matplotlib code that plots the C-alpha trace (Angstrom):
import matplotlib.pyplot as plt

x = [-0.1, 2.9, 3.1, 0.0, 1.2, 2.9, 6.2, 5.3, 1.9, 2.0, -1.4, -0.4, 0.4, -3.1, -4.2, -2.8, -4.4, -2.6, -0.1, 0.0, -2.1, -1.5, -2.2, -5.7, -5.7, -8.4, -10.5, -10.8, -11.8, -14.5, -15.7, -15.4, -17.7, -20.2, -20.5, -20.7, -23.5, -25.5, -25.1, -26.2, -29.2, -30.0, -29.9, -31.9, -34.5, -34.7, -34.9, -37.4, -39.8, -39.3, -40.3, -37.1, -36.3, -38.2, -38.6, -35.6, -35.0, -38.3, -36.6, -33.1, -32.6, -30.8, -28.1, -27.9, -27.5, -24.2, -22.7, -21.9, -20.0, -18.2, -17.1, -15.9, -13.8, -12.2, -11.3, -9.2, -6.7, -5.1, -2.4, -2.9, -1.6, 0.6, -1.4, 0.0, -1.0, -3.0, -4.9, -5.7, -6.7, -9.1, -10.5, -11.3, -13.0, -15.1, -15.9, -17.0, -19.2, -20.9, -21.2, -22.8, -25.2, -26.2, -26.9, -28.8, -31.0, -31.8, -32.8, -35.0, -36.4, -37.0, -38.4, -41.0, -41.9, -42.6, -40.7]
y = [0.2, 2.2, 3.0, 5.0, 8.4, 11.2, 12.0, 15.8, 15.8, 18.3, 18.3, 21.5, 23.5, 25.2, 27.1, 30.1, 33.0, 35.8, 38.4, 38.6, 41.0, 44.4, 45.8, 47.6, 51.4, 53.6, 52.4, 48.7, 49.9, 52.1, 48.8, 46.9, 49.7, 49.7, 45.6, 46.1, 48.6, 46.3, 43.5, 45.4, 46.7, 43.4, 41.8, 44.8, 44.4, 40.8, 41.2, 44.1, 41.6, 39.0, 41.7, 41.0, 44.8, 47.7, 48.1, 50.6, 50.2, 50.1, 49.0, 47.6, 47.7, 51.1, 49.6, 46.1, 47.3, 48.8, 45.6, 44.7, 48.4, 47.5, 44.0, 45.7, 48.1, 45.2, 43.2, 46.1, 45.0, 42.5, 43.6, 43.8, 40.6, 40.6, 38.8, 36.4, 37.1, 33.8, 35.2, 38.4, 36.8, 34.7, 37.5, 39.4, 36.4, 35.9, 39.4, 39.5, 36.1, 37.9, 41.0, 39.0, 37.3, 40.3, 41.9, 39.0, 38.9, 42.8, 42.2, 39.3, 41.3, 44.5, 42.4, 40.3, 43.7, 45.5, 48.6]
z = [0.0, 0.2, -3.6, -3.9, -2.6, -4.5, -3.6, -4.1, -2.2, 0.9, 2.7, 4.5, 1.3, 1.1, -2.2, -3.8, -1.8, -3.6, -2.1, 1.7, 3.2, 4.6, 8.1, 8.3, 7.5, 8.0, 4.9, 6.1, 9.6, 8.0, 6.3, 9.8, 11.3, 8.5, 9.0, 12.6, 12.3, 9.9, 12.3, 15.3, 13.5, 12.5, 15.9, 17.2, 14.7, 15.4, 19.1, 18.6, 16.7, 19.5, 22.1, 24.2, 23.7, 22.7, 19.0, 18.2, 14.6, 12.5, 9.1, 9.3, 5.7, 5.3, 8.1, 6.5, 2.9, 4.3, 5.0, 1.2, 1.0, 4.4, 2.8, -0.2, 1.9, 4.0, 1.0, -0.3, 2.2, -0.2, -2.5, -6.2, -8.1, -10.9, -13.4, -16.2, -19.9, -19.7, -16.7, -18.3, -21.5, -19.6, -18.0, -21.0, -22.8, -19.6, -19.5, -23.1, -23.2, -20.1, -21.9, -25.1, -22.8, -21.0, -24.6, -25.6, -22.5, -22.8, -26.4, -25.5, -22.8, -25.0, -27.8, -25.7, -23.6, -27.0, -25.9]

ax = plt.figure().add_subplot(projection="3d")
ax.plot(x, y, z, "-o")
ax.set_aspect("equal")
plt.show()
């Protein structure tokens, strides 16, 4: 049974996660603040609906909608990677195919709506 293993296999190698992370700056901390604000508003709304606490937030949507913006700000922490020409070409092809699919869907929608 000892012949089935690859000699180059490293179970602790992990994946290619890109360049190393930078320390948090004011942009990332703003993102953390927006995310925490959204979570606190959502929890306050849920506890208010369960009548555990007085209803403080009538509509948590304005606060919760800030969470994706916070996530984008936090993700600005990763340093830009150098892309190989093959990766650039793949991304251009993917974007072109997505644009064609969007144009076809838009055309079909306009055609059937009669606009």
